[in-house]
C-alpha positions in Angstrom: -82.9 36.1 -100.1 -83.4 32.8 -98.3 -86.6 31.3 -100.0 -85.4 27.9 -101.0 -85.2 26.0 -97.7 -86.9 22.8 -97.1 -90.7 24.0 -96.9 -91.4 20.9 -94.7 -89.5 22.2 -91.8 -91.7 23.6 -89.1 -91.8 27.6 -89.1 -91.0 27.6 -85.5 -87.9 25.3 -85.8 -86.8 27.6 -88.7 -87.2 30.7 -86.6 -85.4 29.4 -83.6 -82.4 28.6 -86.0 -82.2 32.3 -87.3 -79.0 33.8 -86.1 -79.0 36.7 -83.7 -76.0 38.1 -85.2 -75.5 41.0 -85.8 -77.5 42.1 -82.8 -81.1 43.6 -83.4 -81.1 42.5 -87.0 -84.2 40.5 -86.7 -87.8 42.1 -86.9 -91.0 41.0 -85.4 -93.8 41.7 -87.6 -97.7 41.9 -86.7 -99.6 41.7 -89.8 -102.7 39.9 -91.5 -103.3 36.3 -91.0 -103.4 36.2 -95.0 -99.8 37.6 -95.3 -97.4 35.3 -97.1 -93.7 35.0 -96.6 -93.3 36.2 -100.3 -95.5 39.3 -99.7 -93.3 40.4 -96.5 -90.2 39.7 -98.6 -91.2 41.9 -101.3 -92.3 44.6 -98.7 -88.8 44.6 -96.7 -86.4 43.7 -99.6 -85.8 47.5 -100.1 -84.3 47.9 -96.8 -81.5 45.6 -97.5 -80.6 41.8 -97.7 -82.9 39.4 -96.1 -81.4 36.4 -94.5 -84.6 34.8 -93.6 -88.2 35.6 -93.4 -90.7 33.2 -91.3 -94.3 33.5 -91.1 -95.7 31.7 -88.0 -98.7 29.4 -88.8 -101.2 27.3 -86.5 -100.0 23.9 -85.9 -103.3 22.3 -86.8 -104.9 24.4 -89.6 -101.7 25.7 -91.3 -103.4 29.3 -91.2 -101.0 32.2 -90.6 -101.2 33.5 -87.0 -100.8 37.1 -88.3 -97.0 37.5 -87.1 -93.7 37.0 -88.7 -90.1 37.2 -88.3 -88.0 39.0 -91.1 -84.3 38.6 -90.4 -81.5 40.8 -92.1 -77.9 40.4 -92.7 -77.2 43.8 -91.3 -78.5 45.9 -88.1 -78.8 48.8 -90.4 -81.2 47.1 -92.7 -83.4 46.0 -89.7 -83.4 49.9 -88.6 -84.6 50.9 -92.2 -87.2 48.0 -91.9 -88.6 49.6 -88.7 -89.5 52.6 -90.6 -92.1 50.2 -92.5 -94.1 50.4 -89.3 -97.6 51.5 -90.1 -97.3 50.9 -93.6 -99.7 48.5 -95.8 -98.3 45.4 -97.5 -99.2 45.1 -101.2 -102.4 42.9 -101.4 -103.6 43.8 -97.8 -105.6 46.7 -96.4 -104.4 46.8 -93.0 -101.2 48.7 -91.6 -98.6 46.4 -90.1 -96.7 46.7 -86.8 -92.9 46.4 -86.7 -90.5 46.0 -84.0 -87.2 44.6 -83.1 -87.6 40.9 -82.0 -87.6 40.8 -78.2 -84.9 38.0 -78.1 -82.0 40.5 -78.5 -79.8 40.7 -75.4 -81.6 37.8 -73.5 -79.9 35.1 -71.8 -81.3 32.6 -68.9 -79.9 35.1 -66.4 -80.9 38.3 -67.9 -83.0 40.8 -66.4 -86.6 40.3 -67.3 -87.5 44.0 -67.0 -84.5 44.8 -69.3 -85.8 47.2 -72.2 -85.3 46.4 -75.8 -86.8 49.5 -77.2 -84.4 50.3 -80.2 -84.8 54.1 -79.2 -82.5 53.5 -76.3 -79.8 52.1 -78.5 -78.5 55.6 -79.7 -75.0 55.3 -78.4 -72.1 53.2 -79.5 -68.9 52.2 -77.5 -65.4 51.9 -79.2 -61.9 51.5 -78.2 -59.8 54.3 -79.9 -56.2 55.7 -79.6 -55.6 57.8 -76.9 -54.3 60.7 -79.1 -57.7 61.1 -80.7 -59.7 64.1 -79.7 -63.4 64.5 -79.3 -63.4 66.7 -82.4 -61.5 64.3 -84.7 -64.0 61.5 -83.6 -67.0 63.7 -84.3 -65.6 64.5 -87.7 -64.6 60.7 -88.4 -68.1 59.3 -87.2 -69.8 62.3 -88.6 -69.6 60.6 -92.1 -72.1 58.0 -90.9 -74.7 60.2 -89.4 -75.1 63.4 -87.1 -73.0 63.1 -83.9 -74.6 64.6 -81.1 -72.2 63.8 -78.4 -68.7 62.5 -77.9 -67.2 61.4 -74.6 -63.8 60.0 -73.9 -63.0 58.1 -71.0 -59.2 57.2 -70.4 -58.2 53.7 -70.1 -56.4 53.3 -66.5 -54.7 50.2 -67.6 -53.5 51.2 -71.1 -52.4 54.7 -71.7 -52.3 53.9 -75.3 -56.2 53.6 -75.8 -59.2 55.3 -74.3 -63.0 54.4 -74.4 -65.1 56.3 -76.7 -69.0 57.0 -76.2 -70.5 58.4 -79.3 -74.2 59.1 -79.6 -76.5 59.9 -82.6 -80.0 61.0 -82.8 -81.3 57.7 -84.6 -80.9 53.9 -84.1 -80.1 53.5 -87.9 -77.4 56.2 -87.8 -75.9 54.4 -84.9 -76.0 50.9 -86.7 -74.4 52.5 -89.8 -71.6 54.0 -87.7 -71.0 50.5 -85.9 -71.0 48.7 -89.2 -68.8 51.1 -91.3 -66.2 52.5 -89.0 -62.7 51.4 -88.3 -62.9 47.7 -87.5 -59.9 48.1 -85.0 -62.4 50.3 -82.9 -64.5 47.1 -82.1 -67.7 49.3 -81.9 -70.7 48.1 -80.5 -74.2 49.4 -79.1 -73.9 50.6 -75.6 -76.0 48.9 -72.9 -78.8 51.4 -72.0 -78.1 53.3 -68.8 -81.3 51.9 -67.2 -80.3 48.5 -67.9 -76.8 49.0 -66.1 -78.5 50.9 -63.4 -80.9 47.8 -62.7 -78.0 45.4 -62.7 -76.0 47.5 -60.2 -79.1 47.8 -58.0 -79.5 44.0 -58.2 -75.9 43.7 -56.9 -76.5 46.2 -54.2 -74.2 48.7 -55.7 -76.8 51.4 -55.9 -80.0 52.3 -53.9 -82.8 52.8 -56.1 -83.2 56.4 -57.4 -87.2 57.4 -56.9 -86.4 60.2 -59.5 -85.3 57.7 -62.2 -88.0 55.1 -62.0 -88.7 53.5 -65.4 -91.9 55.1 -67.1 -95.1 53.2 -66.2 -97.8 52.7 -68.5 -100.6 52.7 -65.9 -102.3 55.0 -63.4 -101.4 54.6 -59.8 -104.3 52.7 -58.9 -105.5 50.2 -61.3 -109.2 51.3 -61.3 -111.5 51.2 -64.1 -114.5 53.5 -65.0 -117.9 52.3 -66.4 -117.6 50.8 -70.0 -114.1 49.8 -69.5 -113.0 46.3 -70.1 -109.9 44.7 -68.4 -108.2 41.8 -69.9 -105.6 39.4 -68.0 -102.6 38.5 -69.8 -100.2 35.6 -69.0 -97.1 35.7 -70.9 -93.3 34.9 -71.1 -91.2 36.6 -68.3 -89.1 37.7 -71.3 -91.4 40.5 -72.1 -91.3 43.7 -70.2 -94.0 46.5 -69.7 -92.8 48.6 -72.7 -93.1 45.8 -75.0 -96.3 44.6 -73.8 -97.7 48.2 -74.2 -96.3 48.3 -77.9 -97.7 45.0 -78.5 -101.4 45.6 -77.4 -101.3 49.0 -78.7 -101.8 47.6 -82.2 -105.4 47.2 -81.2 -107.2 50.7 -80.8 -108.6 51.9 -77.6 -106.1 50.6 -75.1 -106.1 52.9 -72.1 -103.2 51.4 -70.1 -101.4 48.2 -69.3 -99.6 47.2 -66.1 -97.6 44.2 -64.9 -99.2 42.6 -61.9 -97.0 39.7 -60.8 -93.7 38.3 -62.3 -92.1 35.1 -61.6 -89.2 33.1 -62.9 -91.6 31.6 -65.6 -94.1 34.2 -66.7 -95.6 37.5 -66.2 -99.2 38.3 -65.4 -100.4 41.7 -66.6 -103.6 43.8 -66.9 -104.6 45.5 -70.0 -107.6 47.9 -70.1 -109.5 49.0 -73.1 -112.5 51.6 -73.3 -115.0 49.1 -74.6 -115.6 45.6 -74.8 -115.6 45.6 -78.7 -112.1 46.9 -78.6 -110.8 44.3 -76.0 -112.3 41.5 -78.2 -110.2 42.6 -81.0 -107.3 42.4 -78.8 -108.2 39.0 -77.9 -108.7 37.9 -81.3 -105.3 39.2 -82.5 -103.1 38.4 -79.7 -104.3 35.2 -77.8 -102.2 32.2 -78.6 -99.6 34.2 -80.3 -96.2 32.8 -79.8 -94.0 35.7 -78.7 -91.1 34.9 -78.2 -91.1 31.6 -80.3 -92.3 28.9 -78.4 -93.9 30.9 -75.7 -97.8 31.5 -76.1 -99.5 34.4 -74.7 -102.7 33.9 -73.1 -105.4 36.8 -73.0 -108.5 36.5 -71.1 -111.5 38.7 -70.1 -111.0 39.2 -66.6 -114.7 38.3 -65.6 -114.3 35.1 -67.4 -111.1 34.1 -65.8 -112.6 34.7 -62.5 -115.7 32.7 -63.5 -113.6 29.9 -64.3 -111.9 30.0 -61.1 -115.0 30.4 -59.0 -116.5 27.2 -61.1 -113.5 25.3 -60.2 -113.2 26.3 -56.3 -117.0 26.9 -55.3 -119.4 25.2 -57.6 -117.7 21.6 -58.1 -119.0 20.5 -54.7 -122.5 20.6 -56.2 -121.4 17.9 -59.1 -121.2 18.5 -62.7 -123.3 21.1 -64.7 -126.5 19.4 -65.9 -128.4 20.2 -69.3 -130.9 22.9 -69.5 -134.6 22.1 -70.1 -135.9 23.4 -73.3 -137.6 26.8 -73.0 -141.0 25.3 -74.5 -141.4 23.9 -71.1 -143.5 25.6 -68.5 -141.7 26.2 -65.3 -143.0 24.7 -62.2 -141.3 27.0 -59.6 -139.2 30.0 -59.7 -136.3 30.9 -57.3 -135.8 34.5 -56.8 -132.3 35.7 -56.2 -130.2 39.0 -55.4 -126.7 39.6 -56.1 -124.8 41.6 -53.5 -123.2 44.1 -53.8 -123.2 43.7 -57.7 -124.7 41.3 -60.2 -122.4 38.7 -61.7 -123.0 37.3 -65.3 -125.8 35.4 -66.3 -123.6 32.6 -67.7 -122.0 32.1 -64.1 -125.4 32.1 -62.4 -126.9 29.6 -65.0 -123.7 27.5 -64.4 -124.7 27.5 -60.6 -128.1 27.0 -60.7 -128.0 24.0 -63.5 -126.1 21.9 -61.3 -129.5 20.8 -59.4 -131.1 19.8 -62.6 -134.2 20.8 -64.3 -133.3 24.4 -64.9 -135.1 26.1 -67.6 -133.4 29.5 -67.7 -131.8 32.3 -65.6 -132.4 35.9 -66.1 -131.7 39.0 -64.5 -134.2 42.0 -64.4 -132.7 44.6 -66.7 -130.4 47.2 -65.1 -130.7 45.4 -61.7 -129.0 43.1 -59.5 -131.9 40.6 -58.9 -133.3 38.1 -61.2 -135.3 34.7 -61.3 -134.2 30.8 -62.2 -137.1 29.0 -63.5 -137.2 25.2 -62.8 -139.2 22.4 -64.2 -139.4 20.7 -61.0 -140.0 21.6 -57.3 -137.5 19.1 -56.0 -134.5 20.9 -58.2 -135.7 24.2 -57.2 -136.0 23.6 -53.5 -132.4 22.2 -53.7 -131.0 25.3 -55.5 -132.7 27.6 -53.1 -131.4 25.6 -50.0 -127.8 25.2 -51.1 -127.2 28.4 -53.0 -128.7 30.7 -50.5 -125.6 32.7 -48.9 -123.3 31.2 -51.4 -120.2 33.5 -52.1 -119.5 33.5 -55.8 -116.2 35.4 -56.1 -117.0 39.1 -54.9 -120.7 38.4 -55.1 -123.0 37.0 -52.2 -126.3 35.2 -53.2 -129.3 35.6 -51.5 -131.8 32.9 -52.9 -135.5 32.7 -52.0 -138.6 30.9 -53.0 -140.6 33.1 -55.4 -144.3 33.0 -54.9 -146.2 34.8 -57.6 -148.1 37.2 -55.1 -149.0 40.9 -56.0 -148.8 44.3 -54.1 -147.6 44.4 -50.5 -148.0 40.9 -50.0 -145.4 40.0 -52.7 -143.0 42.8 -51.6 -143.2 41.4 -48.0 -142.5 38.1 -49.0 -139.4 39.0 -51.0 -138.1 41.2 -48.4 -138.4 38.5 -45.8 
């Protein structure tokens, strides 16, 4: 086990130096932030020889980020390691998440939507003598696992050999067959059919097949019900929808995820959880995670991201935010406001009203879309009323009026004016 390398070397640089050969021999592990390299080595050692183990740490604090890479000398060992998904490392109480590192089969020109799900790599490709029959190959490769299918394709350029496609029920059996079969067969994993079709479509060789579209992890319309919380995710374009699904599924309560936009640099996706508490756990666990190495994942609440954009695009014209006046100060004047069609957050409303100075507080009437802004001076209140009335804050239009402390019909008429 490689544990004696220079500890002063950064974890990120060490992880980048890890070889990707043989293919799919490196695991990506999501674990507790306190988990050490030694704990992981002990946990995965029974699965095979570990070439390297790297726990990713925060550059400033040195604390673990809750993710690690475990590199084996054999793909079959990594396949065995995958079975540790959901197990608990000794000394911890929470189950870990284990998957094949997403860097497999990637290059600068690779298709960003290509799947790296190990369950798609159940077939191997081999060059065998043309006199071999399907039954003979099934018997020969059957020593490594259960062969479910053998297909022979003649080589048109060389009648002494042919291509063999051999399928197994598990990723582990396929890996064992590749590692232990006759080296002259030059066996390797088959590229998944979905990837081949995507490549052909990009070259214009095939038209998209509407009945063979990739599984989507979202409803047809990105609608949410009351209580749902949507997160916006910005990440590397090396991550596809399936891998995003598996990554965010480590936090209970996820309802769906969907890629919204994709560019040559990054991907923007929406992930919806059934409650804000569950979404907060996902933010705490995944925001700032380097996956793949060197590419940080940004996870934000949708409303917070919108509010930041609103602040930048709309409110900067009124100058910078000014400090609030202590609550103990008696207000001099109130501004009454209505949010149409729906209320926005008190935080955003406070950010808007405080820019005129002397703001004490902003509050919404519980369960309503209207509220009040209390000011310590007439001048500040009048400026806010004049400049914020009719202002568009994202999807919300503000109606801001002077609030007179009237009662009964007189008050109602004043407010509806």
